[in-house]
C-alpha positions as CSV (number, residue, x, y, z in Angstrom):
1,X,15.1,-13.2,10.5
2,X,14.8,-9.4,10.0
3,X,12.3,-7.2,11.2
4,X,10.1,-5.1,9.0
5,X,7.3,-2.6,9.7
6,X,5.6,-1.3,7.4
7,X,2.9,1.3,7.2
8,X,-0.1,2.9,4.7
9,X,-1.1,6.4,4.8
10,X,-4.3,6.7,7.5
11,X,-7.0,7.3,5.8
12,X,-10.0,10.2,6.0
13,X,-13.0,8.5,6.3
14,X,-15.1,10.8,5.1
15,X,-16.2,8.2,2.3
16,X,-15.7,4.5,1.8
17,X,-12.4,3.5,0.5
18,X,-12.5,3.1,-3.4
19,X,-9.8,1.8,-5.7
20,X,-7.3,4.2,-4.9
21,X,-7.1,3.2,-1.7
22,X,-7.1,-0.4,-2.3
23,X,-4.2,0.4,-4.7
24,X,-1.9,1.4,-1.9
25,X,-3.3,-0.5,1.3
26,X,-3.0,-4.0,-1.3
27,X,0.1,-2.9,-2.4
28,X,1.6,-2.4,1.3
29,X,-0.2,-6.0,2.1
30,X,2.0,-7.8,-0.5
31,X,5.4,-6.5,0.5
32,X,4.1,-7.8,4.8
33,X,2.6,-11.1,3.4
34,X,6.5,-11.7,1.2
35,X,8.2,-10.4,4.2
36,X,6.3,-13.1,6.6
37,X,7.0,-15.7,3.9
38,X,10.0,-15.2,3.6
39,X,11.0,-15.5,7.3
40,X,10.8,-11.8,8.5
41,X,8.8,-10.2,11.6
42,X,6.5,-8.2,10.1
43,X,4.5,-5.2,11.8
44,X,2.2,-4.0,9.6
45,X,-0.6,-0.6,10.3
46,X,-2.9,0.9,8.5
47,X,-6.0,3.1,9.9
48,X,-7.9,6.4,9.6
49,X,-7.0,9.8,10.1
50,X,-10.5,10.6,11.9
51,X,-9.8,14.2,13.5
52,X,-10.3,17.4,10.8
53,X,-12.5,20.1,9.7
54,X,-13.5,17.5,6.6
55,X,-15.2,14.9,8.7
56,X,-16.0,17.5,10.8
57,X,-18.3,18.7,8.0
58,X,-19.2,15.3,6.4
59,X,-20.8,14.8,10.0
60,X,-22.5,17.8,10.3
61,X,-23.9,17.1,6.5
62,X,-25.3,13.4,8.2
63,X,-27.0,15.2,11.1
64,X,-24.5,13.1,13.3
65,X,-22.0,13.8,15.8
66,X,-18.4,13.6,14.4
67,X,-17.3,10.8,17.2
68,X,-20.2,8.2,15.7
69,X,-19.5,9.0,12.2
70,X,-15.8,8.0,12.6
71,X,-16.7,4.7,15.1
72,X,-19.1,4.1,12.2
73,X,-16.5,4.7,9.0
74,X,-14.2,2.6,11.3
75,X,-16.2,0.1,10.5
76,X,-16.6,0.8,7.2
77,X,-13.4,0.7,6.6
78,X,-12.3,-2.6,8.3
79,X,-14.7,-4.3,6.6
80,X,-13.0,-3.3,3.4
81,X,-9.9,-4.4,4.2
82,X,-11.4,-7.7,5.4
83,X,-13.0,-7.9,2.2
84,X,-9.2,-7.7,0.1
85,X,-7.9,-9.6,2.3
86,X,-5.2,-6.8,4.2
87,X,-2.9,-8.6,6.4
88,X,-2.8,-5.8,9.2
89,X,-1.6,-5.6,12.8
90,X,-3.0,-2.4,13.7
91,X,-5.8,-0.9,12.5
92,X,-5.2,2.3,13.8
93,X,-7.5,5.4,14.8
94,X,-6.6,9.4,15.8
95,X,-9.5,9.4,18.1
96,X,-7.6,6.5,20.3
97,X,-6.7,7.8,23.8
98,X,-3.1,6.5,23.6
99,X,-2.8,8.3,20.3
100,X,-3.8,11.5,21.5
101,X,-1.8,11.8,24.3
102,X,1.4,11.2,22.0
103,X,-0.3,14.5,19.8
104,X,-0.4,16.8,22.9
105,X,3.1,15.4,24.5
106,X,4.7,15.8,21.0
107,X,3.4,19.6,20.4
108,X,4.3,20.2,23.8
109,X,7.9,19.3,23.6
110,X,8.1,21.5,20.1
111,X,6.2,24.3,21.8
112,X,9.1,24.1,25.3
113,X,11.9,23.6,22.3
114,X,10.8,26.9,20.7
115,X,9.6,25.4,17.6
116,X,6.1,26.7,17.9
117,X,5.2,30.4,18.1
118,X,1.7,32.4,17.5
119,X,1.1,34.4,14.7
120,X,-1.3,36.0,12.0
121,X,-2.3,33.4,8.7
122,X,-3.9,33.9,5.7
123,X,-4.1,31.9,2.1
124,X,-5.7,29.8,0.3
125,X,-6.7,26.5,1.6
126,X,-8.5,23.4,0.9
127,X,-10.8,21.6,3.1
128,X,-10.6,18.0,0.9
129,X,-6.7,18.6,1.3
130,X,-6.6,19.9,4.7
131,X,-4.0,22.2,3.3
132,X,-3.3,25.6,2.0
133,X,-1.6,25.6,-0.9
134,X,0.8,28.3,-2.5
135,X,0.5,30.5,-5.1
136,X,2.9,28.2,-7.5
137,X,0.9,25.3,-6.2
138,X,-2.6,25.9,-6.9
139,X,-3.9,26.3,-10.4
140,X,-6.5,29.1,-12.0
141,X,-9.5,28.4,-13.5
142,X,-12.1,30.9,-14.0
143,X,-9.7,33.2,-12.3
144,X,-9.9,31.5,-9.0
145,X,-7.6,29.5,-7.6
146,X,-8.9,26.3,-7.3
147,X,-7.0,22.5,-5.6
148,X,-4.7,20.7,-7.5
149,X,-5.2,17.7,-6.7
150,X,-9.1,17.5,-6.0
151,X,-9.9,20.4,-9.0
152,X,-12.0,22.5,-6.4
153,X,-12.2,25.7,-5.4
154,X,-9.9,27.6,-2.3
155,X,-10.9,29.0,0.7
156,X,-9.3,31.9,1.5
157,X,-9.0,32.1,5.0
158,X,-7.1,34.3,7.4
159,X,-6.7,33.6,11.6
160,X,-4.3,33.7,14.2
161,X,-2.9,30.4,14.6
162,X,0.4,28.7,15.9
163,X,3.7,28.1,13.5
164,X,6.3,25.4,13.2
165,X,9.7,26.5,12.5
166,X,9.9,24.4,9.5
167,X,12.5,26.8,8.3
168,X,15.4,25.3,10.5
169,X,15.5,22.5,9.0
170,X,16.4,23.2,5.5
171,X,20.0,22.6,6.0
172,X,19.2,19.2,7.7
173,X,16.5,18.3,4.9
174,X,18.7,19.3,2.5
175,X,21.2,16.5,3.6
176,X,18.8,14.6,4.2
177,X,17.8,14.4,0.4
178,X,21.0,14.6,-1.0
179,X,22.9,12.3,1.0
180,X,20.6,9.3,1.7
181,X,18.1,6.5,-0.4
182,X,15.0,7.3,2.2
183,X,12.5,8.5,-0.7
184,X,12.1,5.9,-3.1
185,X,12.5,6.1,-6.0
186,X,14.7,8.6,-6.3
187,X,12.8,11.0,-8.7
188,X,10.9,11.9,-5.5
189,X,13.8,12.9,-3.4
190,X,14.5,15.0,-6.0
191,X,11.5,16.8,-6.6
192,X,11.4,17.8,-3.2
193,X,14.7,18.9,-3.2
194,X,14.1,21.1,-6.2
195,X,11.4,22.8,-4.2
196,X,13.2,23.3,-1.1
197,X,16.5,24.9,-2.9
198,X,14.1,26.9,-4.8
199,X,11.5,28.5,-2.6
200,X,13.3,27.7,0.7
201,X,11.0,25.7,4.0
202,X,8.3,28.4,5.2
203,X,7.6,27.7,8.3
204,X,4.0,26.0,8.6
205,X,0.6,26.5,10.5
206,X,0.2,23.5,13.1
207,X,-3.5,24.7,15.0
208,X,-6.8,25.6,14.0
209,X,-8.7,28.0,16.2
210,X,-11.2,25.8,18.1
211,X,-14.0,28.1,17.2
212,X,-13.8,27.0,13.3
213,X,-12.7,23.8,13.7
214,X,-14.1,22.1,17.0
215,X,-13.1,18.2,16.1
216,X,-9.3,17.7,17.1
217,X,-6.6,16.9,19.4
218,X,-6.7,20.5,21.9
219,X,-3.4,22.3,21.9
220,X,-2.3,21.7,26.1
221,X,-1.1,25.2,25.9
222,X,-3.8,26.9,24.4
223,X,-6.9,25.8,24.9
224,X,-9.0,27.6,22.2
225,X,-6.9,25.4,19.3
226,X,-6.7,22.4,17.8
227,X,-4.0,20.4,16.5
228,X,-3.7,20.7,12.5
229,X,-5.1,17.4,12.0
230,X,-1.9,16.8,9.1
231,X,0.5,16.9,12.3
232,X,-1.6,14.6,14.7
233,X,-2.2,12.2,11.1
234,X,1.4,11.9,11.1
235,X,2.0,10.8,14.7
236,X,0.4,8.0,14.0
237,X,3.5,6.2,12.9
238,X,4.6,6.7,15.9
239,X,2.3,6.5,18.4
240,X,0.8,2.8,16.9
241,X,4.2,1.5,17.7
242,X,4.2,2.8,21.3
243,X,6.0,5.9,21.2
244,X,6.6,7.4,24.4
245,X,5.0,4.2,25.8
246,X,6.6,1.1,25.0
247,X,10.5,2.0,24.8
248,X,10.8,-2.0,23.7
249,X,8.7,-1.9,21.5
250,X,9.1,2.0,19.8
251,X,13.0,0.9,19.4
252,X,12.3,-2.7,17.9
253,X,10.2,-1.9,15.0
254,X,11.0,2.0,14.3
255,X,14.6,1.2,12.9
256,X,13.0,-0.4,10.3
257,X,9.7,1.4,9.5
258,X,8.8,1.7,5.6
259,X,5.9,4.1,5.1
260,X,4.1,3.7,1.8
261,X,2.5,7.0,0.0
262,X,0.8,8.1,-2.8
263,X,3.0,11.0,-5.0
264,X,0.2,13.4,-3.6
265,X,0.8,13.7,-0.4
266,X,5.1,13.8,-0.5
267,X,5.3,16.9,0.7
268,X,4.2,16.6,3.7
269,X,5.8,13.2,4.1
270,X,9.4,14.5,3.4
271,X,9.7,17.9,4.1
272,X,7.1,18.1,6.8
273,X,7.7,14.8,8.5
274,X,11.5,14.1,8.3
275,X,11.6,17.9,9.8
276,X,9.0,17.0,12.3
277,X,10.9,14.0,13.8
278,X,14.0,15.8,14.0
279,X,12.6,18.1,16.2
280,X,11.1,16.0,18.2
281,X,15.0,14.1,18.1
282,X,13.7,10.6,16.8
283,X,15.3,9.2,13.6
284,X,14.2,9.4,10.2
285,X,12.7,6.5,8.4
286,X,14.4,3.3,6.9
287,X,12.3,4.0,3.8
288,X,9.7,6.1,1.6
289,X,8.0,4.2,-0.9
290,X,6.3,6.6,-3.3
291,X,3.7,5.6,-6.2
292,X,2.2,7.1,-9.0
293,X,-1.2,7.4,-9.4
294,X,-3.9,5.2,-11.2
295,X,-5.7,7.6,-13.9
296,X,-9.6,7.3,-15.2
297,X,-11.0,9.1,-17.5
298,X,-7.6,11.4,-17.5
299,X,-8.0,12.5,-14.1
300,X,-6.5,10.7,-10.8
301,X,-8.8,8.7,-8.9
302,X,-11.0,10.1,-6.6
303,X,-14.4,11.1,-4.7
304,X,-13.7,14.6,-5.6
305,X,-13.0,13.8,-9.5
306,X,-16.4,11.6,-9.5
307,X,-14.2,8.9,-11.3
308,X,-14.1,6.4,-8.8
309,X,-13.9,2.8,-9.2
310,X,-16.4,1.2,-6.4
311,X,-13.9,-1.7,-4.5
312,X,-16.8,-3.8,-4.1
313,X,-17.9,-3.4,-7.9
314,X,-14.1,-5.4,-8.9
315,X,-14.7,-8.0,-5.9
316,X,-17.9,-8.9,-7.7
317,X,-16.4,-9.0,-11.1
318,X,-13.3,-10.8,-10.7
319,X,-15.1,-13.2,-8.0
320,X,-13.0,-12.7,-5.3
321,X,-10.5,-10.4,-3.4
322,X,-8.1,-11.9,-5.3
323,X,-8.7,-11.0,-8.9
324,X,-8.4,-7.5,-7.3
325,X,-5.4,-7.9,-6.3
326,X,-3.8,-9.2,-8.7
327,X,-4.8,-7.0,-11.0
328,X,-3.5,-4.2,-9.2
329,X,-0.4,-5.6,-8.8
330,X,0.1,-6.2,-12.4
331,X,-0.5,-2.5,-13.3
332,X,1.2,-0.9,-10.2
333,X,3.7,1.5,-10.6
334,X,5.9,3.8,-8.5
335,X,7.5,6.2,-10.8
336,X,4.2,6.6,-13.9
337,X,1.1,7.4,-13.3
338,X,-1.4,4.5,-14.9
339,X,-4.1,4.6,-16.8
340,X,-7.0,2.4,-16.2
341,X,-10.0,0.6,-17.3
342,X,-12.5,-2.4,-17.6
343,X,-10.7,-3.7,-20.8
344,X,-7.3,-3.5,-19.3
345,X,-8.5,-5.6,-16.5
346,X,-11.3,-8.1,-17.9
347,X,-7.5,-8.7,-20.3
348,X,-4.6,-9.1,-17.4
349,X,-7.3,-11.5,-15.5
350,X,-8.8,-13.6,-18.4
351,X,-5.6,-13.8,-20.2
352,X,-2.7,-13.9,-16.6
353,X,-5.3,-15.6,-14.0
354,X,-7.6,-17.7,-16.1
355,X,-5.8,-18.9,-18.8
356,X,-2.2,-18.9,-18.0
357,X,-2.4,-19.9,-14.3
358,X,-5.4,-21.5,-14.0
359,X,-5.1,-23.2,-17.0
360,X,-2.0,-24.5,-16.2
361,X,-3.3,-25.7,-12.3
362,X,-6.5,-26.9,-13.8
363,X,-4.3,-29.1,-16.7
364,X,-1.6,-30.5,-14.7
365,X,-4.5,-31.6,-11.9
366,X,-6.5,-33.3,-14.6
367,X,-4.0,-35.4,-16.1
368,X,-2.2,-36.6,-12.5
369,X,-5.4,-38.0,-11.5
370,X,-6.2,-39.8,-15.0
371,X,-2.8,-40.7,-15.7
372,X,-1.2,-41.8,-12.4
373,X,-4.0,-41.7,-9.7
374,X,-2.6,-38.8,-8.4
375,X,-0.1,-39.4,-7.2
376,X,3.7,-38.4,-8.3
377,X,6.6,-39.7,-7.2
378,X,10.1,-37.1,-7.1
379,X,11.9,-37.5,-10.6
380,X,14.6,-35.8,-11.9
381,X,13.1,-32.6,-13.6
382,X,13.4,-31.3,-17.2
383,X,16.8,-29.3,-17.3
384,X,15.4,-25.9,-19.8
385,X,12.1,-26.1,-16.6
386,X,14.6,-26.2,-13.8
387,X,16.4,-23.4,-15.3
388,X,13.6,-21.6,-15.8
389,X,12.7,-21.6,-12.4
390,X,15.7,-20.7,-10.9
391,X,15.8,-17.8,-13.5
392,X,12.2,-17.2,-12.4
393,X,13.0,-17.0,-8.1
394,X,15.9,-15.0,-8.5
395,X,14.3,-12.4,-10.8
396,X,11.2,-12.6,-8.2
397,X,13.6,-11.8,-5.5
398,X,15.3,-9.2,-6.9
399,X,11.9,-7.3,-7.9
400,X,10.4,-7.9,-4.5
401,X,13.7,-6.4,-2.9
402,X,13.0,-3.4,-4.7
403,X,9.7,-2.9,-4.2
404,X,8.7,-3.8,-7.5
405,X,5.6,-5.8,-6.9
406,X,4.6,-5.6,-10.7
407,X,7.6,-7.1,-12.1
408,X,7.6,-9.9,-9.3
409,X,4.1,-10.8,-10.4
410,X,5.5,-10.8,-13.7
411,X,8.6,-13.8,-12.6
412,X,5.8,-15.8,-11.7
413,X,3.3,-15.6,-14.4
414,X,6.0,-16.1,-17.0
415,X,7.3,-19.2,-15.5
416,X,3.9,-20.3,-15.3
417,X,3.6,-19.4,-19.4
418,X,6.8,-21.6,-19.6
419,X,5.3,-24.6,-18.2
420,X,2.1,-24.5,-20.3
421,X,4.5,-24.4,-23.3
422,X,6.5,-27.3,-21.6
423,X,3.0,-29.1,-21.4
424,X,2.4,-28.0,-25.6
425,X,5.6,-29.5,-26.2
426,X,5.9,-32.7,-24.1
427,X,2.2,-33.9,-24.4
428,X,1.9,-35.8,-21.4
429,X,-1.6,-37.1,-22.6
430,X,-0.2,-38.9,-25.0
431,X,2.6,-41.1,-23.1
432,X,1.8,-44.2,-21.3
433,X,4.0,-43.1,-18.2
434,X,4.3,-39.1,-18.1
435,X,5.2,-39.5,-14.4
436,X,8.5,-37.4,-15.3
437,X,6.9,-34.7,-16.9
438,X,4.2,-34.0,-14.6
439,X,6.8,-33.9,-11.6
440,X,8.6,-31.7,-13.8
441,X,5.3,-29.9,-14.3
442,X,4.0,-29.7,-10.6
443,X,7.3,-28.2,-9.3
444,X,7.0,-25.3,-11.8
445,X,3.6,-24.9,-10.4
446,X,4.7,-25.0,-6.8
447,X,7.4,-22.6,-7.4
448,X,4.9,-19.8,-9.4
449,X,2.2,-20.4,-6.4
450,X,4.9,-19.3,-3.8
451,X,5.7,-16.4,-5.6
452,X,2.4,-16.0,-6.2
453,X,1.0,-16.1,-2.7
454,X,1.6,-12.8,-1.7
455,X,-0.7,-11.5,-4.3
456,X,-3.1,-14.0,-4.7
457,X,-3.4,-16.0,-1.1
458,X,-6.6,-17.6,-1.5
459,X,-6.3,-19.3,-4.7
460,X,-3.3,-19.8,-3.9
461,X,-3.8,-21.7,-0.7
462,X,-6.1,-23.5,-2.4
463,X,-3.8,-25.0,-5.0
464,X,-1.3,-26.0,-2.1
465,X,-3.9,-27.9,-0.6
466,X,-5.6,-29.6,-3.4
467,X,-1.6,-30.7,-4.3
468,X,-0.4,-31.5,-1.0
469,X,2.2,-29.1,-0.5
470,X,3.2,-26.4,2.1
471,X,3.1,-23.0,1.3
472,X,7.0,-22.0,2.0
473,X,10.0,-19.3,1.1
474,X,10.1,-20.0,-2.3
475,X,13.7,-18.2,-2.2
476,X,14.3,-21.2,-0.5
477,X,12.5,-24.0,-1.7
478,X,15.0,-25.1,-4.6
479,X,13.2,-27.9,-7.1
480,X,13.4,-31.4,-6.6
481,X,12.7,-30.8,-2.7
482,X,9.0,-32.5,-3.1
483,X,9.3,-35.8,-2.3
484,X,5.8,-36.9,-3.1
485,X,2.3,-34.8,-4.9
486,X,-1.1,-36.2,-3.7
487,X,-3.3,-34.5,-6.1
488,X,-6.9,-34.6,-4.4
489,X,-8.5,-32.1,-7.1
490,X,-8.0,-30.3,-10.3
491,X,-9.1,-27.0,-9.2
492,X,-10.9,-24.5,-11.5
493,X,-9.6,-21.4,-10.3
494,X,-10.6,-18.7,-12.1
495,X,-13.3,-18.1,-14.4
496,X,-12.9,-15.7,-17.5
497,X,-14.9,-12.5,-17.9
498,X,-17.2,-12.3,-20.9
499,X,-18.4,-9.3,-22.3
500,X,-19.4,-6.4,-20.1
């Protein structure tokens, strides 16, 4: 049994989460559920990033204090993750005292090491990103700099601030990116590496004047400043597992940390995060898994782009969380952006969940009850299907261990297709005693169900109950390991979506 610590980014709760947040969070949840299924000890953490100018302004617009606002939004986010069956072990909030204490001690340690200094800063700033953009990064629209992510005009800011000496870590960062496989897929490491080699590493601001951004962690060595929200937020990954409080827990989980992020926050999670960890004498993460964007109407899905797809709309359309989870993981892509639409989602749901897996479960359940009274004893398997089962499990394992959830889903659903083709070929409804065929089909369903369990836990749990088998590690569940199936019902798992 291994140990794995999985994190999502912590989210700005200035508005409820949308499909983009769900895309990242469901993916991390699937990884967590898979590792639990195969026997690993898992610590899975998500949460909210509750400081900074964006939240300060959002609260002001609502006429409430930021603390009340983030308290309310924490409940909102947790309700959405419950709706999507997100199985986190901790929901961290950066306003929690244990986290704030870590932030203060970390920034104080950097100051003590002479890695933080005061100087004047000026530049173009995006409130939504909570970051400054260089001339090479921002886009020009109608003669004015705009955020490359949100498409909104940038604000010019000029103020005294405290800097972190990021520039001192260039050689360390280059070596890390060139000689390790921490960043996955590799293309993202190359992207950061090329930028560092071309531009170098410039020192970055780690504080904001309190008079402008008062909603934040107070700088311990200068009460006129608050800690820059990105430095505050990144430290959640260590504060959440006991850094400076519980050494045993921290050491246990940090060695196996896997960060899951979208590519829009790649720079902070490589150049800044890796350097910050080095400055604090902490090892770099085991893995930084980066995914591409969901695209809708030609733009990355986001509130600012006005192309948000609401989570509750998807859950209502596809009847529960399983449909949403399956669809998003079926299109999931680490390296390439994915254009999505209702038509695409409906097609995946109908053809794969309803017609392929759902129909297979229903047909075999009905046949088993009708032909054999619902009780099927162990038989030898059809050799071709047995071979297909073993091939599917091997493909599934390879894909999951490579963080390629979409290919893992495909391996499972391909086995279901093979089973459907087998039914049509052997026509068990025409046989007086089709128990051998039905046992073969039930084994195919069982292994398919085990493989799909991290993705659609509700439906797979229902199938396991209906067909009287245990949810177990698919990698260790060899064909012909069930002595007796008792079919209690033939459930209709997914009802097809028709039209608008």
